[in-house]
N, C-alpha and C positions, 0 to 999 in steps of 0.2 A: 556567572550570569545564566548559562544554559540550565544549570541545576535548578535554579529558582523557577524557571519556566516549566520545567518538567514537574516540579512539585505542584504548581498551580494547576497544571493539566490533570494530574492525578486527583487532586482535590475536586476539581470540576466533575470528573467522571464519577467520583463517589456520590456527589450531589445528584447527578443524573440517575444513577442506579437506584438511589433511595426515593426518587420521585415516583409519581403515578403516571408519568408519561410513557407512551408506547414508542420506544426508540430502537434503532439499530445503530450501534456504534461501530464504525469501520476503522480497523487498524490496518495500515498499509505500509509497504516499504518505499524505497526510492521509486519515483514515477518518471516515465518517459513516453514519448509519442510513437505509436506504430499502429496504423489503421488495420493491419492484418492480424494483430495479436489481441484477441479479446477473451481468451481462455483464462481462467483463474482457479487457484486452489483456495478452498475456504476451510477455516478451522475455528473451533470454539475457543473461548477465552482460556480454558484450562489446558489447552494443548500448546506445545512449544512452537514459537514463531521462528521458522527457519528459512523463509524465502527472503531474497534481497532486492527484488525488483518486480515491477509490473507496469503495464501501460495504463495511461489515463483512459484509454478506450475500454480496457478490461474492467476498470472501476465503474464506468458508465454501464457496461453490460450487466454487472452485478446489481447496480441500482435499478436498471430496467427489469431485472428478474424480481427484485423486491416489489416493484410497482405491479408487475403482472401477478404476483402471488402475495397478497397482503398478509397472509398468515405466516410467511417465511421470516424467520429470525427476529421475532418480536422480543423486545427487552433483552437484547443480546449484544455482546461484544464479539465481533467477527473479524478475524484476521484474514487478509487476502494476500496472495502473491502469485507470480507467474509460474506455471509448471516448468520445472527444469532449473529454477533459480535457487533451489535449496542448497544451503550450506556453502555458498560461494563466498569468497573473501570480499568481493565488491561487485557492484552491478556491471554487466557486460558493456553497457553503453559508456561507462567511464573510460574503458580502454579504447572503444571506437572513437570517442571524442578526442582522446589524447592522440591517437593515430592521425586523425584529421588535422589537429593542431600542428603536429610535427611535420606533416606533409606540407602544410601551408607555410610554415617557417622555413622549410628547406628550399622553397621557391623564392623566398625573400632574402636569404642570406648569401 
C-alpha cells in the first residue's frame, strides 16, 4: 500500500516539474513542535538528504523566508532538516516520547 502512494507522489512531482508554475517543493523529515528551534539546513534536489528531524516552526521560518524573498528557490525541490540531526538512526523525539511513556507506565503498574 505504501509503495503505491510513493509512486503517485513521484508522478505528481514529475507533472509539477514539467508545468509552467513557479513552485517550491519542500522535502522534509519527521516533524515535531518546539518554538525555540527554528533553524534549518537547506539543500538542493541533487544533494543527499541526511537529516532525520525538524520542527514545524522551522518549516514556517523557511516559508516566511520564501515570502520575504520571492526570488528564492523558484522552481526548485528543497530539502530541509534540523542542524545536528544528520545521519541519526531515528529522530530524538522518538526516544523522548518513549521515555515519557515508560515513566507514565511505571507510575501505573
